[in-house]
C-alpha positions as CSV (number, residue, x, y, z in Angstrom):
1,X,-28.3,-19.1,-13.8
2,X,-26.2,-18.5,-17.0
3,X,-23.0,-16.6,-17.3
4,X,-24.3,-13.6,-18.7
5,X,-26.9,-13.6,-15.9
6,X,-24.0,-13.3,-13.5
7,X,-22.2,-11.0,-15.5
8,X,-24.9,-8.5,-16.2
9,X,-25.3,-7.3,-12.4
10,X,-21.5,-6.1,-12.3
11,X,-21.3,-4.6,-15.6
12,X,-18.7,-7.4,-16.6
13,X,-18.3,-9.9,-19.7
14,X,-19.4,-13.4,-19.7
15,X,-15.4,-14.1,-20.6
16,X,-14.4,-12.4,-17.4
17,X,-16.9,-14.7,-15.3
18,X,-15.4,-17.7,-17.1
19,X,-12.1,-16.3,-16.2
20,X,-12.8,-15.9,-12.6
21,X,-14.0,-19.5,-12.4
22,X,-10.9,-20.8,-14.3
23,X,-8.8,-18.9,-11.7
24,X,-10.5,-20.4,-8.4
25,X,-12.0,-17.2,-7.6
26,X,-15.5,-18.7,-8.3
27,X,-16.2,-22.4,-6.9
28,X,-16.4,-24.9,-9.9
29,X,-19.7,-24.9,-11.3
30,X,-21.8,-27.7,-12.7
31,X,-22.7,-28.2,-16.6
32,X,-26.1,-28.5,-18.5
33,X,-26.7,-31.7,-20.5
34,X,-25.5,-29.2,-23.3
35,X,-22.2,-28.3,-21.9
36,X,-23.1,-25.1,-20.8
37,X,-22.0,-23.7,-17.2
38,X,-24.8,-23.4,-15.0
39,X,-24.0,-20.8,-12.0
40,X,-26.1,-21.0,-8.3
41,X,-26.7,-18.1,-6.0
42,X,-23.5,-19.4,-4.2
43,X,-21.7,-18.3,-7.4
44,X,-23.3,-14.7,-7.2
45,X,-22.2,-14.4,-3.7
46,X,-18.8,-15.3,-4.2
47,X,-18.4,-13.0,-7.3
48,X,-20.0,-10.1,-4.9
49,X,-17.1,-11.2,-2.3
50,X,-14.2,-10.8,-4.7
51,X,-15.7,-7.6,-6.2
52,X,-15.6,-5.9,-2.9
53,X,-12.4,-7.4,-1.6
54,X,-10.3,-5.8,-4.7
55,X,-10.7,-2.1,-3.5
56,X,-9.3,-2.8,0.1
57,X,-7.0,-5.5,-0.8
58,X,-5.6,-5.3,-4.2
59,X,-6.9,-7.8,-7.2
60,X,-3.7,-10.1,-6.3
61,X,-4.6,-10.7,-2.7
62,X,-8.4,-10.9,-3.3
63,X,-7.8,-13.6,-5.8
64,X,-5.5,-15.6,-3.0
65,X,-8.3,-15.0,-0.4
66,X,-11.0,-16.3,-2.8
67,X,-9.0,-19.1,-3.8
68,X,-8.2,-20.2,-0.1
69,X,-12.0,-19.8,0.4
70,X,-12.9,-21.8,-2.2
71,X,-10.5,-24.9,-1.2
72,X,-11.7,-24.8,2.0
73,X,-8.6,-23.3,3.7
74,X,-10.5,-20.6,5.6
75,X,-7.6,-20.2,7.8
76,X,-5.3,-19.2,5.1
77,X,-7.7,-16.6,3.7
78,X,-7.9,-15.1,7.3
79,X,-4.3,-14.7,7.3
80,X,-4.1,-12.9,4.1
81,X,-6.4,-10.6,5.4
82,X,-4.9,-9.8,8.4
83,X,-1.7,-9.3,6.6
84,X,-3.4,-7.0,4.3
85,X,-4.7,-5.1,7.4
86,X,-1.2,-5.0,8.9
87,X,0.2,-3.7,5.8
88,X,-2.4,-0.8,6.0
89,X,-1.3,0.0,9.5
90,X,1.9,0.2,8.5
91,X,1.1,2.6,5.9
92,X,-0.8,4.7,8.4
93,X,2.4,4.7,10.7
94,X,4.5,6.0,7.8
95,X,2.0,8.6,6.9
96,X,2.1,10.0,10.7
97,X,5.7,9.9,10.6
98,X,6.0,11.9,7.6
99,X,3.6,14.3,8.9
100,X,5.3,14.6,12.2
101,X,8.7,15.3,10.4
102,X,7.2,17.8,8.3
103,X,5.6,19.7,11.2
104,X,8.8,19.8,13.0
105,X,10.3,21.3,10.1
106,X,7.4,24.1,9.4
107,X,8.0,26.8,9.4
108,X,11.6,26.3,7.9
109,X,14.1,29.0,9.6
110,X,15.4,31.5,7.1
111,X,19.4,30.2,6.8
112,X,21.8,32.6,6.8
113,X,23.6,31.9,3.5
114,X,25.3,28.4,2.9
115,X,26.6,26.3,5.2
116,X,29.6,23.6,5.3
117,X,29.5,19.7,6.3
118,X,30.9,20.3,9.7
119,X,28.7,22.9,11.0
120,X,25.8,21.1,9.7
121,X,26.7,18.0,11.1
122,X,27.0,19.6,14.5
123,X,23.7,21.3,14.1
124,X,22.0,17.9,13.4
125,X,24.0,16.0,16.0
126,X,25.3,13.8,13.8
127,X,28.6,12.8,12.4
128,X,29.9,14.2,8.8
129,X,30.3,10.8,7.7
130,X,26.6,10.3,7.9
131,X,25.7,13.2,5.7
132,X,28.3,11.9,3.2
133,X,26.4,8.3,3.6
134,X,23.0,10.3,2.9
135,X,24.5,12.3,-0.2
136,X,25.5,8.9,-1.7
137,X,21.8,7.7,-1.0
138,X,20.4,10.9,-2.5
139,X,19.2,12.5,0.4
140,X,21.0,15.5,0.1
141,X,22.7,17.0,-2.7
142,X,25.1,19.5,-1.8
143,X,27.4,21.2,-4.5
144,X,31.3,21.8,-4.4
145,X,33.0,24.7,-3.9
146,X,34.9,25.3,-7.3
147,X,37.9,26.5,-5.4
148,X,38.2,24.4,-2.5
149,X,36.3,21.2,-3.3
150,X,34.5,21.4,0.0
151,X,30.6,20.5,0.2
152,X,28.3,23.6,0.3
153,X,25.0,23.1,1.7
154,X,22.0,25.3,0.5
155,X,19.0,26.5,2.7
156,X,17.1,23.5,0.7
157,X,20.0,21.0,1.3
158,X,19.8,22.0,5.0
159,X,15.9,21.2,5.0
160,X,16.5,18.0,3.2
161,X,19.1,17.0,5.9
162,X,16.8,17.7,8.6
163,X,13.7,15.8,7.1
164,X,16.1,13.1,6.6
165,X,17.3,13.1,10.0
166,X,13.8,13.5,11.4
167,X,12.7,10.1,9.5
168,X,16.0,8.1,10.5
169,X,15.2,9.0,13.9
170,X,11.7,7.5,13.2
171,X,13.3,4.3,12.2
172,X,12.8,4.6,8.6
173,X,15.6,3.3,6.1
174,X,17.1,5.5,3.5
175,X,15.6,3.7,0.6
176,X,12.2,4.5,2.2
177,X,13.2,8.2,2.8
178,X,14.4,9.0,-0.4
179,X,11.2,9.2,-2.5
180,X,9.8,11.9,-0.2
181,X,13.0,13.9,-0.3
182,X,12.5,13.6,-4.1
183,X,9.1,14.7,-3.4
184,X,9.7,17.7,-1.4
185,X,12.4,18.8,-4.0
186,X,9.5,18.8,-6.7
187,X,7.1,20.1,-4.6
188,X,9.6,23.2,-4.1
189,X,9.5,22.8,-0.4
190,X,7.3,21.3,2.5
191,X,4.4,23.5,2.2
192,X,3.2,22.4,-1.0
193,X,2.9,18.7,0.3
194,X,0.5,19.4,2.5
195,X,-2.4,18.5,-0.4
196,X,-0.3,15.3,-1.2
197,X,-0.6,14.4,2.5
198,X,-4.2,15.1,2.8
199,X,-4.8,12.9,-0.4
200,X,-2.6,10.3,1.1
201,X,-4.9,10.4,4.3
202,X,-8.0,10.3,2.1
203,X,-6.6,7.1,0.1
204,X,-5.9,5.2,3.5
205,X,-9.4,6.1,4.8
206,X,-11.2,5.0,1.5
207,X,-8.7,1.7,1.6
208,X,-9.7,1.0,5.3
209,X,-13.6,1.6,4.7
210,X,-13.3,-0.7,1.7
211,X,-11.8,-3.2,3.7
212,X,-14.8,-3.3,6.0
213,X,-17.1,-3.7,3.0
214,X,-15.2,-6.5,1.6
215,X,-15.3,-7.9,5.2
216,X,-19.0,-7.9,5.2
217,X,-19.4,-9.4,1.5
218,X,-17.0,-12.1,2.4
219,X,-18.8,-12.9,5.6
220,X,-21.8,-13.4,3.7
221,X,-20.2,-15.7,1.2
222,X,-18.6,-17.9,4.1
223,X,-21.9,-18.0,5.8
224,X,-23.5,-19.3,2.5
225,X,-20.9,-21.9,1.8
226,X,-21.8,-25.5,2.9
227,X,-19.6,-26.7,5.5
228,X,-16.3,-28.2,4.6
229,X,-16.0,-32.1,4.9
230,X,-15.1,-33.8,8.3
231,X,-11.2,-33.7,8.8
232,X,-10.6,-30.0,7.2
233,X,-10.1,-29.1,3.5
234,X,-10.2,-31.3,0.8
235,X,-6.8,-32.5,-0.2
236,X,-5.9,-31.3,-4.1
237,X,-6.0,-33.8,-6.5
């Protein structure tokens, strides 16, 4: 099988096929008497497995998985897959925490004017020092009263503080919360984020299903490969 035959099935260039072999994504191939690469059905299976792994695991992790398999380090490949599934589970838990936090905020009660740091801290059950820390981290942005210099929290500031409080109770770090708060501000409130959350959920579901597809393709490749030599993986040269 020529490189062009392998490439044509997936709309790739022959250079991409050569690059994949050089990167260890495809197993090493033999050469014809004239020095041309000669690919076999094993290489076609490897390419299908790699391309199926990429949507669920990303290019870098998919590359590492295939490299491990091709050096007969199947346990390393399975560990990488487990880690990728673990990351997906963490992402799902984060989404659930965000959805729960936003649900607790909706509908946001109408605030009666502005408030100050003491009353807001008391309402949330936290210390004023915590609100000052959140301010330094960019989670809340109260303005200053021009005459007294006191922090003044608007209704939007209170909303941001409540959201931060919910997520902190869920165990999330300030640096994890800050991007979400920024998104709430740019969206103009909590309600417009519903479509964003639906999109986030759809991407996680698509990634999860892609992992299933990738797992099936990788299993087919593993079943097609010859058994590793006795004594475990071949030692690197």
